[in-house]
N, C-alpha and C positions, 0 to 999 in steps of 0.2 A: 207596306203595312205601317200604319201610324200608331203611336201611343200618345195619349193626351196627358200632359203634366198637370199637377194641381194648380188651380187658379190662384193668381195673386202674387206669384213669385217673379223675380227678374232673372234674366240670363246671367250666368257667372262670367261671361266673356262679351266684350263689345263686338258688334258686327264687323267693324273695320279690322279688328284683330283676327277674326275668323278668316277674312279675305287675305290679309297679309300672311297668315299661317299657311293657308292653302297654296298661295303662290310660292312661298319658300319650299314647301313640301314637294311641289311639282318640279321645281328647278332641281332640288337635291335628288329626285328620282330619275333625272335625265330626260324628262318629257320635253316636247317641242313648245312648251308654253313660253310666251314673251309678254310681259306686262308693260303697258303704256300708261303714263300719267300726264295730266295737263297742269303741272306745277302744284299738285295737291298731295305730294308725298307724305308730309307730316299729318295732314288731315285724315289720311287713310291708313296710318301706321305703317307706311311703306318705306320710311327712311332707312331703317336698318336692313331691310331686304335689298334695297338699292345699293347700299354701301357694300354689302356682302357679295352681291351678284350684279355688278354694273353692266354686264353684257346681256343680261336677261330682263332687266328693269330699266326702262328708258323714260326720262322726263322730257317730253316734247315742248314744254312751256305752255303759256296761256294762249294756245292756238288750237282750239278744239276741232275745227275743221281739218287742220293739218294732221292731228292725231288720228282721226278716222281714216284719212287717206293713207297715212303711214301703215296703219293696221291692215288695211286692205292689201297694200303691196306685200307686207310680210306674210299674209295668208296665202298669197299666190306662190310664195316660195316653199310652202308646206309647214310654216310655223303656225302656232295656235295662239293668236293674239287675244288678250283680255285688256280692254280699255276701261279705265275708271276716270270719271269726273263727276261733279255735282249734277243732280238730276236736271236742273234748269239748263245747264250747258250741254248735257248729253242728249238733249231733245231739240229745243228751239234754236240754239246757237249753231248746231251743225246738222240741221235737218237735211239740207240738200246733199251733204256727203253721206248721211245715212241712206238716203235714197239711191244716189248714183253709185257710190263706191261699195256699199254693202248689200242692200236689198236687191237692187236691179241686177247686179253682177253675181248674186248668190255667193258672196264671199263668206268664209267661215271666221266670223269675228263675234266675240261676246262683249257686250257693253254693260258695265256695272255702273248704275246711276245712283249715287248716294245723296243723303240729305233730302229725302222725299217730303214733299208738302210742308206741313208746319214744323217738321223736325229740323228744318234749316235754322229755326230759332233766331239767334242773334245776328245771322247774316242778312236777315231782313227781306223786304219785298223783291229785290232784284234777283235774289238767289232762291226764292221760294216759289217753286213751280207747282201749279195746280192743274196744268193742262198737258203735261208731258206724256202720260200714258195714252191720251187721246191722239196726240200727234203721231206716236210711233205705231199704234195699233192700226192706223190707216194705211200703212205700207203692206204691200201684197204678201210678202213672204216672211214678215217679222213674227217672232214668238215673243210675247210680252208677259213678264212675270213680276210679281211683287212678293218678295220673301217675307216670312212672318217672324221668325226668330233665328237664333244661332244654329240650332239643330237643322232646321230646314236649309239655311244658307249654305252650311257646310256640305250637306248632301247634294243640293242642286249644283254647287260649284263642281263637285266631283263628277256629277252626271254630264255637265257641259263639256268636260274634257273629251268625252267619247261621242258627243253629238256634233253634227255638222250643220252649219248655217248661221244666220244672224239671230242671236238671242239678246234681248234687252231686259236687264234685271234691275228692278227698282228696290232700294233698300234704305234703311237708316244707317247711321254710322256708329252710334253708341249702343248702350244696352237696350234690348227689347224686352217686352214682357215674355216670360217663358210660357210657351203654349204646348210644345212637344217634348216628350221624354227622349233620352238618348236611344239611338238605335232605330228611330223612325226613318222610313224610306218613302219618298214622295214620287208620285206619278205626274209628270208635266201634262197638263191638259185635263186633269181630273181634280175636282174639288174635294175637300175633306169635310165630312160630316163630323163635327165636334160634339154635337148635342142633338138628340132627337126631340121632336116636338110635333104637336098636332094642330095647334091653333094659328101659328104664324111662323114664317121662316125669316131669319136674319142672315143675309149674305154679305160677308165682309172680306176685306183683305188688308194686309199690312198692319199698322198699329191699331186699326179699328176692329181687328179680330178679338183682342182682349176686351175692348169696350162692348162688343156684341155679347160676349160671354157674361160680362157683368150685367148687361141689360136683361139677358135671359133669366138671371137669378132674381132680379127685381120683379120681373113679370111673373115668375113662378110664385112669389109671395102673394101676388094679386090673383092667383088662380089661372094664369095664362101659361100654356105649354108652348114654348118657343124653341124651334130647331135653330141651330147655328151652323153655318157652312163657311169654311175658309176657302174662298175662291182665289187662290194664289196665282192661278194662270188666268190672266185677262183675255189673252188670245193665244190659242183657240180656247174659248170659254167652254165649260162643261155643259153643253146644251141639254143633255138628257137629265142631268142632276137638277138643273133649274126647272125643267118641265115636270119632273117627278114631284118635286116639293111644292111647286105651284098647285098641282092637282091634289096633293096630300093636305096642304094647310090652307090653300085658298087666299093667302095674303103674303106679300113679300116686302121686306125692308132691306134696301142696300145701304152699306156703310163703308165710306171710303175717305181717305185723307187726300182728296183730289177734287176737282170740280165735278159737280153732278152732271155736267155735259161731256159726253164722249168718253167717259171712263166706265167704271163698274156698273153704275146705275143705268147708263145708256145701253151697255152690252147686255145686261139682264133684261131690260125692257124690250130690246130687239128680239130676244128669244121668246119672251112671253107673248108679244103681239103676233108672232108667227105660229105659235104652238098652243099656248094655254093662257089666254088673257085673264089676269086676275088683278085686283086692286094692289097697288104698290106705292111706296114712298121712297125717296132718295135722300139719305143723310150724307151730306158732303158740303163742299164749299160752293156757295151760291153767288156768282157774279162779283167776286172780290179778288183783289190782289193781296199779297202778303204784307207783313210788317214785323218789326223787331219785337221779341218777347220770349218769355219762357215757354216751354212746350205746354205746361198746364194752362197758362193764360191763353195761349193761342188755340188750344182745343176748345176752351170755353167760348172764346171770341168767335170762332168759326163754326160752333155748334157741332163738335166732333167728340162727344162724350156719351157714356152709357145713358145718361139722363135724356139726352136729345134723341137717342135711339128709342128709348121707352116712350117718349112723347109721340114719335112718329108711329110706333106700334099701336098706341092707344087710339090715335086718329083712325086707324084701319079697323080696330076692334069695336 
């Protein structure tokens, strides 16, 4: 069950501190968790955890393929490996290992991919991945998530301890817009309806959920009733929810901090064309690489704001 928080607030805790706190808590509880890093301890607030628990937190260095192989080996011994690195490196740099060592062999490893899309900011184009979710969702057994805020991240991490398999979790590192109230519980594979509407449906994930909610408020002033769905599970996508809202509103706009190719927009379009074809638009990155900049600048530059969602909605209306 979810509870929606008031719009416009920021989380009180950074996402990376949610992760570090979770790892520390699991180690102290005596669980079989083991956390692997690719020389990004300080970036993910894991320095202190590593210093306190050097046997349970391992820095494998800037060798992402080796990190995945090491995690696979640890999984075979009964440990529960959580691997963290930046999104770009957790997808394209070690894709063969994700396939061979994790997905093909059905190993129980959870990959936490941070600095998603434009939130890589000052790390620039080489670290700014717009294609990662498309890469990983192509694997046969992968479960692909993009967490929305700190409440969701904490709940999903705790769920992953009890789940077996290859899960790939996309996140930002710093403060997210607060979407959910404390105590919310999330169902992997099910989207969350954050706002009801009858004229158009905005389906978003990650940082674009907050933008979609803002867009719905703007559209409301114009007399348009917009539903907003947080589709935090990209794979398996909630096909029934997409179908139901396509039939209810007749128009869909997808909103993602990712390429419009092979991400949320493509996944939703696949469901629509097979079940309930309706007009749609995809708000996301269009045939571009990243660059250095603040997040506000980059969201404007790559057309990832509430105003760009409203523009796409108006085209359909």
